[in-house]
N, C-alpha and C positions, 0 to 999 in steps of 0.2 A: 316135553312140551305137549301137553294133551290137546291144546286147541289148534295146533299147527302141525301138520304132518309133512315132513320133508324127508327126502332121501338122506342117508347118512352123509354122502359127500356134500350135499347142500347144507345140511346142518352144521358140519364142520366149517364150511366156508362162511356162512352167515355169522357164526359165533367165534371165528378166528381160533378154533380149537387146536388145529395143527398147521404146520407151515405149508406154504403153497405147493412145494415139491411133493409132499406126502399126499394131499388130496388130489393133486394132478395124477400121481401114480395110481391111486385108488380108482379114479375115473377111468384111466386107461385099462386097468384090470377088469373093471366092470364091462367096458366096451368090448374087450377081447372075449370075455366069457359069453356075452350076449351074441357076438359074432359066431362063436363056436356053436352055440345052440341053433342059430339060424342055418348055419352050414350043415347041420345034421337034421334038417327038416323039422325043427321045432318052430311052431308059430309063436312069435313073441309079440304080445300086445302091451302097449303102454298107454296109460290114460293120465291126462292132466285135468284136474278139477280146479277151476278158477272160482274163487269166492271174493267178492269185492270187499274192500276195507270196511264199508258200511255194514255189509252182511255179517262179516266176521265180528265186528263190535256188537251187533244185535245178538248174535249167538252167545257171545261172552255175557252180555246182559241177562239173557234168558237163563244161563247157567247160574248166575249169581242170584237170581230171584227164585229159582226152583231148588228147594232143599234137597231133592233127590239128585240133582245135577251139580250141586256146588263142589263136590269132590273132584269134578272134571276140570276145574279152572284154578289157575294159579298165577302168581306174579310173572312167572316165566312165559306164560302165554302172551301177556301184554309186551314183555320185553322182546320176545320173538317177532311179534307183529311189527314192532317199531324197527326192527333190523331187516325185515324182508326186502326193503328197497336196495339193500346191498347185494342181493342175489341176482345174478344176470343169467338168463336162459339162452342157450344156443339152440334154437328150434330150426 
């Protein structure tokens, strides 16, 4: 999905790629790994970039209209955008 960047657990959740127990275990493993980093004085920074649906569709349109960017867009981008409402964030 070139237009939408999600973490692997988020991607599997949105697209129902693996059972819930699998992605839950993966999230637990990621959290444990990050906790270990922090416990060993590693500064861990996470960023969340929010792009509105309108902005995302405008960017898709720009890619379709620019021959140099057309390779960056596919049907999967639109399908992924339609599924994003299924992803819930625990902030």
